C-alpha positions as CSV (number, residue, x, y, z in Angstrom):
1,X,0.0,0.0,0.0
2,X,1.6,3.2,-1.1
3,X,0.4,6.8,-0.7
4,X,-1.5,8.5,-3.5
5,X,-1.8,12.3,-3.4
6,X,-4.9,13.8,-4.9
7,X,-5.2,17.4,-5.8
8,X,-8.1,19.7,-6.7
9,X,-10.8,17.0,-7.2
10,X,-14.5,17.3,-7.3
11,X,-15.8,15.9,-4.0
12,X,-19.0,14.2,-5.3
13,X,-17.2,12.6,-8.2
14,X,-14.4,11.5,-5.8
15,X,-16.9,9.7,-3.6
16,X,-18.3,8.0,-6.7
17,X,-14.8,6.8,-7.5
18,X,-14.2,5.5,-4.0
19,X,-17.6,3.7,-4.1
20,X,-16.3,1.9,-7.2
21,X,-13.2,0.6,-5.5
22,X,-13.2,-3.1,-4.5
23,X,-10.9,-2.9,-1.5
24,X,-10.6,-0.5,1.4
25,X,-9.6,3.1,0.7
26,X,-8.1,5.2,3.5
27,X,-7.7,9.0,3.9
28,X,-4.4,9.6,5.8
29,X,-4.4,12.8,7.8
30,X,-1.3,14.9,8.5
31,X,-1.4,13.5,12.1
32,X,-1.2,9.9,10.8
33,X,-4.8,8.9,11.4
34,X,-6.3,6.6,8.8
35,X,-10.0,7.0,8.0
36,X,-11.8,4.3,6.0
37,X,-13.5,6.1,3.1
38,X,-15.6,3.1,2.3
39,X,-17.5,4.1,5.5
40,X,-20.0,7.0,4.9
41,X,-19.5,8.2,8.4
42,X,-15.7,8.4,7.9
43,X,-16.3,10.2,4.6
44,X,-18.2,12.9,6.4
45,X,-15.6,13.3,9.2
46,X,-12.5,13.0,7.1
47,X,-13.4,14.9,4.0
48,X,-14.8,17.9,5.9
49,X,-11.2,18.5,7.1
50,X,-9.8,18.9,3.7
51,X,-12.6,20.6,1.7
52,X,-12.2,24.1,0.4
53,X,-15.1,25.5,-1.6
54,X,-16.6,22.1,-2.5
55,X,-13.2,20.8,-3.8
56,X,-10.7,18.5,-2.2
57,X,-7.6,20.7,-2.1
58,X,-5.1,17.9,-1.3
59,X,-5.5,14.4,0.2
60,X,-3.2,11.4,1.0
61,X,-5.0,8.2,0.1
62,X,-3.9,4.6,0.7
63,X,-5.6,1.7,-1.1
64,X,-5.5,-2.0,-0.2
65,X,-5.8,-3.1,-3.8
66,X,-3.4,-1.9,-6.6
67,X,-6.4,-1.7,-9.1
68,X,-8.1,0.8,-6.8
69,X,-5.0,2.9,-6.6
70,X,-4.8,2.9,-10.4
71,X,-8.5,3.9,-10.6
72,X,-8.0,6.8,-8.2
73,X,-4.7,7.9,-9.9
74,X,-6.5,8.0,-13.2
75,X,-9.4,9.8,-11.6
76,X,-6.9,12.4,-10.3
77,X,-5.6,12.9,-13.8
78,X,-8.7,12.7,-16.0
79,X,-11.6,13.4,-13.6
80,X,-15.0,11.9,-13.8
81,X,-14.5,10.7,-17.4
82,X,-12.7,7.7,-15.9
83,X,-15.8,6.6,-13.9
84,X,-17.8,6.1,-17.1
85,X,-15.0,3.9,-18.5
86,X,-14.9,1.8,-15.4
87,X,-18.6,1.0,-15.6
88,X,-18.3,-0.5,-19.1
């Protein structure tokens, strides 16, 4: 599990991307806390700390599965277009 840094992403689309992940996805805070983003409760708590104007300014993410890390990496580069491809 390696760190993936996400920058300037749309929050709603990011949650959709996390929901498509097959394994656990964690938000890692600057203090070292890990919040499981597959949990809606943790999404609310964790993401409110890093939101600015409806966008995630920066986040450190850890994924259990390499394919989930690949999905979120591509999401970071190409945005929500990647979500439509994953559904096919």
